[in-house]
Chimera marker file (.cmm) of the C-alpha trace (Angstrom):
<marker_set name="trace">
<marker id="1" x="-0.173" y="-0.179" z="0.252" r="1" g="1" b="0" radius="0.5"/>
<marker id="2" x="1.157" y="3.281" z="-0.762" r="1" g="1" b="0" radius="0.5"/>
<marker id="3" x="-0.045" y="7.252" z="-0.783" r="1" g="1" b="0" radius="0.5"/>
<marker id="4" x="0.246" y="9.516" z="-2.949" r="1" g="1" b="0" radius="0.5"/>
<marker id="5" x="0.481" y="12.980" z="-1.390" r="1" g="1" b="0" radius="0.5"/>
<marker id="6" x="-0.183" y="14.861" z="-4.535" r="1" g="1" b="0" radius="0.5"/>
<marker id="7" x="-0.105" y="18.967" z="-5.232" r="1" g="1" b="0" radius="0.5"/>
<marker id="8" x="-1.750" y="21.308" z="-7.672" r="1" g="1" b="0" radius="0.5"/>
<marker id="9" x="-0.844" y="24.630" z="-8.195" r="1" g="1" b="0" radius="0.5"/>
<marker id="10" x="-3.877" y="26.737" z="-9.843" r="1" g="1" b="0" radius="0.5"/>
<marker id="11" x="-1.758" y="29.436" z="-11.145" r="1" g="1" b="0" radius="0.5"/>
<marker id="12" x="0.746" y="27.115" z="-12.945" r="1" g="1" b="0" radius="0.5"/>
<marker id="13" x="-1.639" y="24.456" z="-13.853" r="1" g="1" b="0" radius="0.5"/>
<marker id="14" x="0.869" y="21.847" z="-12.529" r="1" g="1" b="0" radius="0.5"/>
<marker id="15" x="0.672" y="18.753" z="-10.598" r="1" g="1" b="0" radius="0.5"/>
<marker id="16" x="3.183" y="16.997" z="-8.720" r="1" g="1" b="0" radius="0.5"/>
<marker id="17" x="3.843" y="14.805" z="-5.934" r="1" g="1" b="0" radius="0.5"/>
<marker id="18" x="5.834" y="12.088" z="-4.059" r="1" g="1" b="0" radius="0.5"/>
<marker id="19" x="4.707" y="8.117" z="-3.272" r="1" g="1" b="0" radius="0.5"/>
<marker id="20" x="4.855" y="7.807" z="0.703" r="1" g="1" b="0" radius="0.5"/>
<marker id="21" x="4.992" y="4.227" z="2.195" r="1" g="1" b="0" radius="0.5"/>
<marker id="22" x="2.453" y="5.455" z="5.006" r="1" g="1" b="0" radius="0.5"/>
<marker id="23" x="0.359" y="8.585" z="6.017" r="1" g="1" b="0" radius="0.5"/>
<marker id="24" x="1.470" y="11.086" z="8.484" r="1" g="1" b="0" radius="0.5"/>
<marker id="25" x="2.265" y="14.190" z="10.523" r="1" g="1" b="0" radius="0.5"/>
<marker id="26" x="5.691" y="14.356" z="8.761" r="1" g="1" b="0" radius="0.5"/>
<marker id="27" x="5.293" y="13.474" z="5.384" r="1" g="1" b="0" radius="0.5"/>
<marker id="28" x="2.290" y="16.596" z="5.257" r="1" g="1" b="0" radius="0.5"/>
<marker id="29" x="4.870" y="18.327" z="6.193" r="1" g="1" b="0" radius="0.5"/>
<marker id="30" x="7.164" y="17.880" z="4.178" r="1" g="1" b="0" radius="0.5"/>
<marker id="31" x="4.174" y="18.021" z="1.447" r="1" g="1" b="0" radius="0.5"/>
<marker id="32" x="3.850" y="21.978" z="2.940" r="1" g="1" b="0" radius="0.5"/>
<marker id="33" x="7.073" y="22.281" z="2.600" r="1" g="1" b="0" radius="0.5"/>
<marker id="34" x="7.957" y="21.621" z="-0.823" r="1" g="1" b="0" radius="0.5"/>
<marker id="35" x="4.312" y="24.088" z="-1.228" r="1" g="1" b="0" radius="0.5"/>
<marker id="36" x="6.054" y="26.812" z="0.262" r="1" g="1" b="0" radius="0.5"/>
<marker id="37" x="9.681" y="26.075" z="-2.012" r="1" g="1" b="0" radius="0.5"/>
<marker id="38" x="7.686" y="26.442" z="-4.964" r="1" g="1" b="0" radius="0.5"/>
<marker id="39" x="6.734" y="29.989" z="-3.956" r="1" g="1" b="0" radius="0.5"/>
<marker id="40" x="9.581" y="31.281" z="-2.181" r="1" g="1" b="0" radius="0.5"/>
<marker id="41" x="8.506" y="34.786" z="-2.646" r="1" g="1" b="0" radius="0.5"/>
<marker id="42" x="7.071" y="35.120" z="0.693" r="1" g="1" b="0" radius="0.5"/>
<marker id="43" x="2.963" y="35.677" z="-0.517" r="1" g="1" b="0" radius="0.5"/>
<marker id="44" x="0.553" y="33.838" z="1.214" r="1" g="1" b="0" radius="0.5"/>
<marker id="45" x="-0.279" y="29.852" z="0.547" r="1" g="1" b="0" radius="0.5"/>
<marker id="46" x="-3.968" y="28.741" z="0.818" r="1" g="1" b="0" radius="0.5"/>
<marker id="47" x="-3.832" y="24.858" z="0.667" r="1" g="1" b="0" radius="0.5"/>
<marker id="48" x="-7.021" y="23.058" z="0.255" r="1" g="1" b="0" radius="0.5"/>
<marker id="49" x="-6.654" y="19.376" z="2.537" r="1" g="1" b="0" radius="0.5"/>
<marker id="50" x="-8.804" y="17.014" z="3.422" r="1" g="1" b="0" radius="0.5"/>
<marker id="51" x="-10.035" y="16.318" z="6.828" r="1" g="1" b="0" radius="0.5"/>
<marker id="52" x="-7.081" y="13.744" z="7.875" r="1" g="1" b="0" radius="0.5"/>
<marker id="53" x="-5.730" y="14.099" z="11.471" r="1" g="1" b="0" radius="0.5"/>
<marker id="54" x="-2.091" y="14.106" z="10.187" r="1" g="1" b="0" radius="0.5"/>
<marker id="55" x="-3.182" y="17.110" z="8.437" r="1" g="1" b="0" radius="0.5"/>
<marker id="56" x="-4.007" y="19.128" z="11.615" r="1" g="1" b="0" radius="0.5"/>
<marker id="57" x="-0.958" y="18.383" z="14.132" r="1" g="1" b="0" radius="0.5"/>
<marker id="58" x="0.066" y="21.259" z="16.132" r="1" g="1" b="0" radius="0.5"/>
<marker id="59" x="3.582" y="20.905" z="14.503" r="1" g="1" b="0" radius="0.5"/>
<marker id="60" x="2.032" y="21.626" z="10.901" r="1" g="1" b="0" radius="0.5"/>
<marker id="61" x="-0.258" y="24.234" z="12.459" r="1" g="1" b="0" radius="0.5"/>
<marker id="62" x="2.598" y="26.254" z="13.892" r="1" g="1" b="0" radius="0.5"/>
<marker id="63" x="4.956" y="25.386" z="10.894" r="1" g="1" b="0" radius="0.5"/>
<marker id="64" x="1.739" y="26.937" z="8.280" r="1" g="1" b="0" radius="0.5"/>
<marker id="65" x="1.430" y="30.030" z="10.567" r="1" g="1" b="0" radius="0.5"/>
<marker id="66" x="4.942" y="30.953" z="10.680" r="1" g="1" b="0" radius="0.5"/>
<marker id="67" x="5.692" y="31.153" z="6.521" r="1" g="1" b="0" radius="0.5"/>
<marker id="68" x="2.270" y="32.133" z="5.679" r="1" g="1" b="0" radius="0.5"/>
<marker id="69" x="0.606" y="28.859" z="4.474" r="1" g="1" b="0" radius="0.5"/>
<marker id="70" x="-3.344" y="29.203" z="4.913" r="1" g="1" b="0" radius="0.5"/>
<marker id="71" x="-4.697" y="25.489" z="6.059" r="1" g="1" b="0" radius="0.5"/>
<marker id="72" x="-8.226" y="25.031" z="4.363" r="1" g="1" b="0" radius="0.5"/>
<marker id="73" x="-9.552" y="21.721" z="5.226" r="1" g="1" b="0" radius="0.5"/>
<marker id="74" x="-12.891" y="20.217" z="3.492" r="1" g="1" b="0" radius="0.5"/>
<marker id="75" x="-15.979" y="18.834" z="5.348" r="1" g="1" b="0" radius="0.5"/>
<marker id="76" x="-15.183" y="15.270" z="6.012" r="1" g="1" b="0" radius="0.5"/>
<marker id="77" x="-16.601" y="13.124" z="2.997" r="1" g="1" b="0" radius="0.5"/>
<marker id="78" x="-16.782" y="15.489" z="0.829" r="1" g="1" b="0" radius="0.5"/>
<marker id="79" x="-13.956" y="15.802" z="-2.147" r="1" g="1" b="0" radius="0.5"/>
<marker id="80" x="-16.969" y="17.477" z="-4.230" r="1" g="1" b="0" radius="0.5"/>
<marker id="81" x="-16.018" y="20.493" z="-1.988" r="1" g="1" b="0" radius="0.5"/>
<marker id="82" x="-12.369" y="19.976" z="-3.406" r="1" g="1" b="0" radius="0.5"/>
<marker id="83" x="-11.977" y="22.008" z="-6.478" r="1" g="1" b="0" radius="0.5"/>
<marker id="84" x="-8.283" y="20.214" z="-7.002" r="1" g="1" b="0" radius="0.5"/>
<marker id="85" x="-9.922" y="16.171" z="-6.673" r="1" g="1" b="0" radius="0.5"/>
<marker id="86" x="-11.028" y="17.206" z="-9.859" r="1" g="1" b="0" radius="0.5"/>
<marker id="87" x="-7.153" y="17.414" z="-11.843" r="1" g="1" b="0" radius="0.5"/>
<marker id="88" x="-6.558" y="14.447" z="-9.516" r="1" g="1" b="0" radius="0.5"/>
<marker id="89" x="-8.693" y="11.818" z="-11.706" r="1" g="1" b="0" radius="0.5"/>
<marker id="90" x="-7.202" y="11.579" z="-14.849" r="1" g="1" b="0" radius="0.5"/>
<marker id="91" x="-3.610" y="10.474" z="-12.750" r="1" g="1" b="0" radius="0.5"/>
<marker id="92" x="-5.784" y="7.318" z="-11.139" r="1" g="1" b="0" radius="0.5"/>
<marker id="93" x="-7.254" y="6.840" z="-14.547" r="1" g="1" b="0" radius="0.5"/>
<marker id="94" x="-3.952" y="7.106" z="-16.755" r="1" g="1" b="0" radius="0.5"/>
<marker id="95" x="-1.044" y="5.299" z="-13.850" r="1" g="1" b="0" radius="0.5"/>
<marker id="96" x="-3.455" y="3.554" z="-11.454" r="1" g="1" b="0" radius="0.5"/>
<marker id="97" x="-7.002" y="2.297" z="-13.002" r="1" g="1" b="0" radius="0.5"/>
<marker id="98" x="-6.496" y="-2.046" z="-14.668" r="1" g="1" b="0" radius="0.5"/>
<marker id="99" x="-2.427" y="-1.658" z="-14.099" r="1" g="1" b="0" radius="0.5"/>
<marker id="100" x="-0.273" y="-4.368" z="-12.748" r="1" g="1" b="0" radius="0.5"/>
<marker id="101" x="2.576" y="-2.854" z="-11.632" r="1" g="1" b="0" radius="0.5"/>
<marker id="102" x="5.277" y="-5.354" z="-10.640" r="1" g="1" b="0" radius="0.5"/>
<marker id="103" x="5.990" y="-3.052" z="-7.096" r="1" g="1" b="0" radius="0.5"/>
<marker id="104" x="5.558" y="-0.425" z="-5.827" r="1" g="1" b="0" radius="0.5"/>
<marker id="105" x="8.759" y="1.460" z="-7.517" r="1" g="1" b="0" radius="0.5"/>
<marker id="106" x="7.298" y="0.875" z="-11.458" r="1" g="1" b="0" radius="0.5"/>
<marker id="107" x="3.837" y="2.452" z="-10.142" r="1" g="1" b="0" radius="0.5"/>
<marker id="108" x="6.185" y="5.784" z="-8.866" r="1" g="1" b="0" radius="0.5"/>
<marker id="109" x="7.668" y="5.701" z="-11.913" r="1" g="1" b="0" radius="0.5"/>
<marker id="110" x="4.841" y="5.639" z="-13.686" r="1" g="1" b="0" radius="0.5"/>
<marker id="111" x="2.716" y="8.616" z="-11.529" r="1" g="1" b="0" radius="0.5"/>
<marker id="112" x="5.741" y="10.672" z="-12.295" r="1" g="1" b="0" radius="0.5"/>
<marker id="113" x="6.243" y="10.056" z="-15.835" r="1" g="1" b="0" radius="0.5"/>
<marker id="114" x="2.382" y="10.643" z="-16.262" r="1" g="1" b="0" radius="0.5"/>
<marker id="115" x="2.944" y="14.029" z="-13.904" r="1" g="1" b="0" radius="0.5"/>
<marker id="116" x="5.992" y="15.334" z="-16.116" r="1" g="1" b="0" radius="0.5"/>
<marker id="117" x="3.676" y="14.128" z="-19.059" r="1" g="1" b="0" radius="0.5"/>
<marker id="118" x="0.678" y="15.824" z="-18.161" r="1" g="1" b="0" radius="0.5"/>
<marker id="119" x="2.456" y="18.958" z="-16.844" r="1" g="1" b="0" radius="0.5"/>
<marker id="120" x="3.993" y="19.363" z="-20.379" r="1" g="1" b="0" radius="0.5"/>
<marker id="121" x="0.390" y="18.714" z="-21.673" r="1" g="1" b="0" radius="0.5"/>
<marker id="122" x="-2.227" y="20.353" z="-19.566" r="1" g="1" b="0" radius="0.5"/>
<marker id="123" x="-4.357" y="22.134" z="-21.772" r="1" g="1" b="0" radius="0.5"/>
<marker id="124" x="-4.345" y="18.234" z="-24.218" r="1" g="1" b="0" radius="0.5"/>
<marker id="125" x="-7.714" y="17.182" z="-24.784" r="1" g="1" b="0" radius="0.5"/>
<marker id="126" x="-7.443" y="13.869" z="-23.139" r="1" g="1" b="0" radius="0.5"/>
<marker id="127" x="-7.083" y="15.619" z="-19.874" r="1" g="1" b="0" radius="0.5"/>
<marker id="128" x="-9.366" y="18.135" z="-20.133" r="1" g="1" b="0" radius="0.5"/>
<marker id="129" x="-11.933" y="15.006" z="-21.014" r="1" g="1" b="0" radius="0.5"/>
<marker id="130" x="-10.684" y="13.492" z="-17.666" r="1" g="1" b="0" radius="0.5"/>
<marker id="131" x="-11.146" y="16.225" z="-15.607" r="1" g="1" b="0" radius="0.5"/>
<marker id="132" x="-14.815" y="16.404" z="-16.882" r="1" g="1" b="0" radius="0.5"/>
<marker id="133" x="-15.385" y="12.873" z="-16.368" r="1" g="1" b="0" radius="0.5"/>
<marker id="134" x="-13.506" y="13.521" z="-12.750" r="1" g="1" b="0" radius="0.5"/>
<marker id="135" x="-15.827" y="16.673" z="-12.231" r="1" g="1" b="0" radius="0.5"/>
<marker id="136" x="-18.532" y="14.939" z="-13.121" r="1" g="1" b="0" radius="0.5"/>
<marker id="137" x="-18.102" y="11.585" z="-10.704" r="1" g="1" b="0" radius="0.5"/>
<marker id="138" x="-17.761" y="13.832" z="-8.033" r="1" g="1" b="0" radius="0.5"/>
<marker id="139" x="-20.596" y="15.651" z="-8.342" r="1" g="1" b="0" radius="0.5"/>
<marker id="140" x="-22.639" y="12.483" z="-8.443" r="1" g="1" b="0" radius="0.5"/>
<marker id="141" x="-21.010" y="11.088" z="-5.157" r="1" g="1" b="0" radius="0.5"/>
<marker id="142" x="-22.208" y="14.701" z="-3.438" r="1" g="1" b="0" radius="0.5"/>
<marker id="143" x="-25.572" y="13.933" z="-4.088" r="1" g="1" b="0" radius="0.5"/>
<marker id="144" x="-25.021" y="10.513" z="-2.740" r="1" g="1" b="0" radius="0.5"/>
<marker id="145" x="-22.855" y="11.868" z="0.767" r="1" g="1" b="0" radius="0.5"/>
<marker id="146" x="-25.614" y="14.469" z="1.625" r="1" g="1" b="0" radius="0.5"/>
<marker id="147" x="-28.916" y="12.433" z="1.146" r="1" g="1" b="0" radius="0.5"/>
<marker id="148" x="-29.434" y="13.891" z="-2.440" r="1" g="1" b="0" radius="0.5"/>
<marker id="149" x="-30.367" y="12.145" z="-5.475" r="1" g="1" b="0" radius="0.5"/>
<marker id="150" x="-27.351" y="10.980" z="-7.576" r="1" g="1" b="0" radius="0.5"/>
<marker id="151" x="-27.240" y="12.732" z="-11.346" r="1" g="1" b="0" radius="0.5"/>
<marker id="152" x="-28.431" y="9.931" z="-13.885" r="1" g="1" b="0" radius="0.5"/>
<marker id="153" x="-26.379" y="9.168" z="-16.047" r="1" g="1" b="0" radius="0.5"/>
<marker id="154" x="-27.408" y="9.923" z="-20.208" r="1" g="1" b="0" radius="0.5"/>
<marker id="155" x="-29.020" y="7.540" z="-21.728" r="1" g="1" b="0" radius="0.5"/>
<link id1="1" id2="2" r="1" g="1" b="0" radius="0.2"/>
<link id1="2" id2="3" r="1" g="1" b="0" radius="0.2"/>
<link id1="3" id2="4" r="1" g="1" b="0" radius="0.2"/>
<link id1="4" id2="5" r="1" g="1" b="0" radius="0.2"/>
<link id1="5" id2="6" r="1" g="1" b="0" radius="0.2"/>
<link id1="6" id2="7" r="1" g="1" b="0" radius="0.2"/>
<link id1="7" id2="8" r="1" g="1" b="0" radius="0.2"/>
<link id1="8" id2="9" r="1" g="1" b="0" radius="0.2"/>
<link id1="9" id2="10" r="1" g="1" b="0" radius="0.2"/>
<link id1="10" id2="11" r="1" g="1" b="0" radius="0.2"/>
<link id1="11" id2="12" r="1" g="1" b="0" radius="0.2"/>
<link id1="12" id2="13" r="1" g="1" b="0" radius="0.2"/>
<link id1="13" id2="14" r="1" g="1" b="0" radius="0.2"/>
<link id1="14" id2="15" r="1" g="1" b="0" radius="0.2"/>
<link id1="15" id2="16" r="1" g="1" b="0" radius="0.2"/>
<link id1="16" id2="17" r="1" g="1" b="0" radius="0.2"/>
<link id1="17" id2="18" r="1" g="1" b="0" radius="0.2"/>
<link id1="18" id2="19" r="1" g="1" b="0" radius="0.2"/>
<link id1="19" id2="20" r="1" g="1" b="0" radius="0.2"/>
<link id1="20" id2="21" r="1" g="1" b="0" radius="0.2"/>
<link id1="21" id2="22" r="1" g="1" b="0" radius="0.2"/>
<link id1="22" id2="23" r="1" g="1" b="0" radius="0.2"/>
<link id1="23" id2="24" r="1" g="1" b="0" radius="0.2"/>
<link id1="24" id2="25" r="1" g="1" b="0" radius="0.2"/>
<link id1="25" id2="26" r="1" g="1" b="0" radius="0.2"/>
<link id1="26" id2="27" r="1" g="1" b="0" radius="0.2"/>
<link id1="27" id2="28" r="1" g="1" b="0" radius="0.2"/>
<link id1="28" id2="29" r="1" g="1" b="0" radius="0.2"/>
<link id1="29" id2="30" r="1" g="1" b="0" radius="0.2"/>
<link id1="30" id2="31" r="1" g="1" b="0" radius="0.2"/>
<link id1="31" id2="32" r="1" g="1" b="0" radius="0.2"/>
<link id1="32" id2="33" r="1" g="1" b="0" radius="0.2"/>
<link id1="33" id2="34" r="1" g="1" b="0" radius="0.2"/>
<link id1="34" id2="35" r="1" g="1" b="0" radius="0.2"/>
<link id1="35" id2="36" r="1" g="1" b="0" radius="0.2"/>
<link id1="36" id2="37" r="1" g="1" b="0" radius="0.2"/>
<link id1="37" id2="38" r="1" g="1" b="0" radius="0.2"/>
<link id1="38" id2="39" r="1" g="1" b="0" radius="0.2"/>
<link id1="39" id2="40" r="1" g="1" b="0" radius="0.2"/>
<link id1="40" id2="41" r="1" g="1" b="0" radius="0.2"/>
<link id1="41" id2="42" r="1" g="1" b="0" radius="0.2"/>
<link id1="42" id2="43" r="1" g="1" b="0" radius="0.2"/>
<link id1="43" id2="44" r="1" g="1" b="0" radius="0.2"/>
<link id1="44" id2="45" r="1" g="1" b="0" radius="0.2"/>
<link id1="45" id2="46" r="1" g="1" b="0" radius="0.2"/>
<link id1="46" id2="47" r="1" g="1" b="0" radius="0.2"/>
<link id1="47" id2="48" r="1" g="1" b="0" radius="0.2"/>
<link id1="48" id2="49" r="1" g="1" b="0" radius="0.2"/>
<link id1="49" id2="50" r="1" g="1" b="0" radius="0.2"/>
<link id1="50" id2="51" r="1" g="1" b="0" radius="0.2"/>
<link id1="51" id2="52" r="1" g="1" b="0" radius="0.2"/>
<link id1="52" id2="53" r="1" g="1" b="0" radius="0.2"/>
<link id1="53" id2="54" r="1" g="1" b="0" radius="0.2"/>
<link id1="54" id2="55" r="1" g="1" b="0" radius="0.2"/>
<link id1="55" id2="56" r="1" g="1" b="0" radius="0.2"/>
<link id1="56" id2="57" r="1" g="1" b="0" radius="0.2"/>
<link id1="57" id2="58" r="1" g="1" b="0" radius="0.2"/>
<link id1="58" id2="59" r="1" g="1" b="0" radius="0.2"/>
<link id1="59" id2="60" r="1" g="1" b="0" radius="0.2"/>
<link id1="60" id2="61" r="1" g="1" b="0" radius="0.2"/>
<link id1="61" id2="62" r="1" g="1" b="0" radius="0.2"/>
<link id1="62" id2="63" r="1" g="1" b="0" radius="0.2"/>
<link id1="63" id2="64" r="1" g="1" b="0" radius="0.2"/>
<link id1="64" id2="65" r="1" g="1" b="0" radius="0.2"/>
<link id1="65" id2="66" r="1" g="1" b="0" radius="0.2"/>
<link id1="66" id2="67" r="1" g="1" b="0" radius="0.2"/>
<link id1="67" id2="68" r="1" g="1" b="0" radius="0.2"/>
<link id1="68" id2="69" r="1" g="1" b="0" radius="0.2"/>
<link id1="69" id2="70" r="1" g="1" b="0" radius="0.2"/>
<link id1="70" id2="71" r="1" g="1" b="0" radius="0.2"/>
<link id1="71" id2="72" r="1" g="1" b="0" radius="0.2"/>
<link id1="72" id2="73" r="1" g="1" b="0" radius="0.2"/>
<link id1="73" id2="74" r="1" g="1" b="0" radius="0.2"/>
<link id1="74" id2="75" r="1" g="1" b="0" radius="0.2"/>
<link id1="75" id2="76" r="1" g="1" b="0" radius="0.2"/>
<link id1="76" id2="77" r="1" g="1" b="0" radius="0.2"/>
<link id1="77" id2="78" r="1" g="1" b="0" radius="0.2"/>
<link id1="78" id2="79" r="1" g="1" b="0" radius="0.2"/>
<link id1="79" id2="80" r="1" g="1" b="0" radius="0.2"/>
<link id1="80" id2="81" r="1" g="1" b="0" radius="0.2"/>
<link id1="81" id2="82" r="1" g="1" b="0" radius="0.2"/>
<link id1="82" id2="83" r="1" g="1" b="0" radius="0.2"/>
<link id1="83" id2="84" r="1" g="1" b="0" radius="0.2"/>
<link id1="84" id2="85" r="1" g="1" b="0" radius="0.2"/>
<link id1="85" id2="86" r="1" g="1" b="0" radius="0.2"/>
<link id1="86" id2="87" r="1" g="1" b="0" radius="0.2"/>
<link id1="87" id2="88" r="1" g="1" b="0" radius="0.2"/>
<link id1="88" id2="89" r="1" g="1" b="0" radius="0.2"/>
<link id1="89" id2="90" r="1" g="1" b="0" radius="0.2"/>
<link id1="90" id2="91" r="1" g="1" b="0" radius="0.2"/>
<link id1="91" id2="92" r="1" g="1" b="0" radius="0.2"/>
<link id1="92" id2="93" r="1" g="1" b="0" radius="0.2"/>
<link id1="93" id2="94" r="1" g="1" b="0" radius="0.2"/>
<link id1="94" id2="95" r="1" g="1" b="0" radius="0.2"/>
<link id1="95" id2="96" r="1" g="1" b="0" radius="0.2"/>
<link id1="96" id2="97" r="1" g="1" b="0" radius="0.2"/>
<link id1="97" id2="98" r="1" g="1" b="0" radius="0.2"/>
<link id1="98" id2="99" r="1" g="1" b="0" radius="0.2"/>
<link id1="99" id2="100" r="1" g="1" b="0" radius="0.2"/>
<link id1="100" id2="101" r="1" g="1" b="0" radius="0.2"/>
<link id1="101" id2="102" r="1" g="1" b="0" radius="0.2"/>
<link id1="102" id2="103" r="1" g="1" b="0" radius="0.2"/>
<link id1="103" id2="104" r="1" g="1" b="0" radius="0.2"/>
<link id1="104" id2="105" r="1" g="1" b="0" radius="0.2"/>
<link id1="105" id2="106" r="1" g="1" b="0" radius="0.2"/>
<link id1="106" id2="107" r="1" g="1" b="0" radius="0.2"/>
<link id1="107" id2="108" r="1" g="1" b="0" radius="0.2"/>
<link id1="108" id2="109" r="1" g="1" b="0" radius="0.2"/>
<link id1="109" id2="110" r="1" g="1" b="0" radius="0.2"/>
<link id1="110" id2="111" r="1" g="1" b="0" radius="0.2"/>
<link id1="111" id2="112" r="1" g="1" b="0" radius="0.2"/>
<link id1="112" id2="113" r="1" g="1" b="0" radius="0.2"/>
<link id1="113" id2="114" r="1" g="1" b="0" radius="0.2"/>
<link id1="114" id2="115" r="1" g="1" b="0" radius="0.2"/>
<link id1="115" id2="116" r="1" g="1" b="0" radius="0.2"/>
<link id1="116" id2="117" r="1" g="1" b="0" radius="0.2"/>
<link id1="117" id2="118" r="1" g="1" b="0" radius="0.2"/>
<link id1="118" id2="119" r="1" g="1" b="0" radius="0.2"/>
<link id1="119" id2="120" r="1" g="1" b="0" radius="0.2"/>
<link id1="120" id2="121" r="1" g="1" b="0" radius="0.2"/>
<link id1="121" id2="122" r="1" g="1" b="0" radius="0.2"/>
<link id1="122" id2="123" r="1" g="1" b="0" radius="0.2"/>
<link id1="123" id2="124" r="1" g="1" b="0" radius="0.2"/>
<link id1="124" id2="125" r="1" g="1" b="0" radius="0.2"/>
<link id1="125" id2="126" r="1" g="1" b="0" radius="0.2"/>
<link id1="126" id2="127" r="1" g="1" b="0" radius="0.2"/>
<link id1="127" id2="128" r="1" g="1" b="0" radius="0.2"/>
<link id1="128" id2="129" r="1" g="1" b="0" radius="0.2"/>
<link id1="129" id2="130" r="1" g="1" b="0" radius="0.2"/>
<link id1="130" id2="131" r="1" g="1" b="0" radius="0.2"/>
<link id1="131" id2="132" r="1" g="1" b="0" radius="0.2"/>
<link id1="132" id2="133" r="1" g="1" b="0" radius="0.2"/>
<link id1="133" id2="134" r="1" g="1" b="0" radius="0.2"/>
<link id1="134" id2="135" r="1" g="1" b="0" radius="0.2"/>
<link id1="135" id2="136" r="1" g="1" b="0" radius="0.2"/>
<link id1="136" id2="137" r="1" g="1" b="0" radius="0.2"/>
<link id1="137" id2="138" r="1" g="1" b="0" radius="0.2"/>
<link id1="138" id2="139" r="1" g="1" b="0" radius="0.2"/>
<link id1="139" id2="140" r="1" g="1" b="0" radius="0.2"/>
<link id1="140" id2="141" r="1" g="1" b="0" radius="0.2"/>
<link id1="141" id2="142" r="1" g="1" b="0" radius="0.2"/>
<link id1="142" id2="143" r="1" g="1" b="0" radius="0.2"/>
<link id1="143" id2="144" r="1" g="1" b="0" radius="0.2"/>
<link id1="144" id2="145" r="1" g="1" b="0" radius="0.2"/>
<link id1="145" id2="146" r="1" g="1" b="0" radius="0.2"/>
<link id1="146" id2="147" r="1" g="1" b="0" radius="0.2"/>
<link id1="147" id2="148" r="1" g="1" b="0" radius="0.2"/>
<link id1="148" id2="149" r="1" g="1" b="0" radius="0.2"/>
<link id1="149" id2="150" r="1" g="1" b="0" radius="0.2"/>
<link id1="150" id2="151" r="1" g="1" b="0" radius="0.2"/>
<link id1="151" id2="152" r="1" g="1" b="0" radius="0.2"/>
<link id1="152" id2="153" r="1" g="1" b="0" radius="0.2"/>
<link id1="153" id2="154" r="1" g="1" b="0" radius="0.2"/>
<link id1="154" id2="155" r="1" g="1" b="0" radius="0.2"/>
</marker_set>
């Protein structure tokens, strides 16, 4: 089992991230530091995170405050509320879905190869179509999770 700690820069329309063996505050803090390093001008940064407890530790909050990083948490079970989520759907579709990587190293190579390709071709029709499909899936999840009716599939 591996966890992908992914980051997306809205201004640059770029994705990056690392594969980790486990979730934890140390890995979250390392990801936040990489985000801050990508924007060394000291301007405030707003980071959207899910509600994982590893994202909320005192060390993380202290570091974030000191380095002008605002932590914005989505509600529990609300991936639909995260505007960045749709950018990671194609990552799953193109590198993980129906794959049979022989080990985690090969899987990591595939993830990073996709990230390099995607960042060079962010407006490619396949990327845009996959992001659109992921947004529709997320909207449908919202209806199911919050008591609404799921969006009917077009016939």
